[in-house]
C-alpha positions in Angstrom: 27.0 22.1 4.0 26.1 23.2 0.8 27.6 23.0 -2.8 29.7 20.3 -4.6 32.6 20.6 -2.4 30.3 20.3 0.8 28.8 17.3 -0.8 32.4 15.7 -1.6 33.4 16.6 1.8 30.4 14.6 3.4 30.8 11.8 1.2 34.7 11.5 2.4 33.3 11.9 6.0 30.7 9.1 5.3 33.5 6.9 3.9 35.7 7.6 7.1 32.4 6.5 9.1 32.2 3.4 7.4 35.8 2.6 8.2 35.4 3.6 11.7 32.4 1.5 12.4 34.1 -1.6 10.6 37.2 -1.1 12.9 35.1 -0.5 15.9 33.0 -3.6 15.0 36.1 -6.0 15.1 37.4 -4.3 18.3 33.7 -5.0 20.1 33.8 -8.5 18.6 37.2 -9.2 19.8 36.6 -7.6 23.3 39.3 -5.1 22.6 37.1 -1.9 22.9 37.8 0.2 25.8 35.1 2.5 27.2 37.0 5.5 26.1 37.3 4.1 22.5 33.4 3.4 22.5 32.5 7.0 23.8 35.0 8.5 21.0 33.3 6.4 18.3 30.0 7.3 19.5 30.7 11.1 19.5 32.3 10.8 16.0 29.0 9.3 14.8 27.0 12.0 16.6 29.1 14.6 14.3 28.6 12.4 11.3 24.9 12.2 11.8 24.6 15.9 12.5 26.5 16.7 9.2 24.1 14.4 7.3 21.0 15.9 8.8 22.3 19.4 7.8 22.9 18.3 4.4 19.3 16.7 4.2 18.1 20.1 5.1 20.1 22.0 2.4 18.5 19.0 -0.2 14.9 19.7 1.0 15.2 23.5 0.4 17.2 23.3 -2.8 16.5 20.2 -4.7 18.4 19.5 -7.8 16.3 19.4 -10.8 15.4 16.0 -12.2 16.5 14.3 -9.0 14.2 12.9 -6.4 15.2 10.7 -3.1 13.3 8.0 -4.6 15.9 7.2 -6.8 18.3 6.7 -3.9 15.7 4.5 -2.0 13.9 7.4 -0.3 10.2 7.9 -0.1 9.8 11.1 -2.1 7.8 10.7 -5.4 
């Protein structure tokens, strides 16, 4: 992923991930989560993780002038 539209797509994917985790937490807490559901959620989170790592790689190779990850809680200075 690269570029503004890719970043917007990743942001949307992250918001869906938040919703998915919240819903799954209720299901697990209420003992309603099936094994299949747990596997599906784990797979979706793996895909989200891969997309986020890919985005991080593009940020490391093409930083935006005036920005650094420290402003977002990162360790870059």
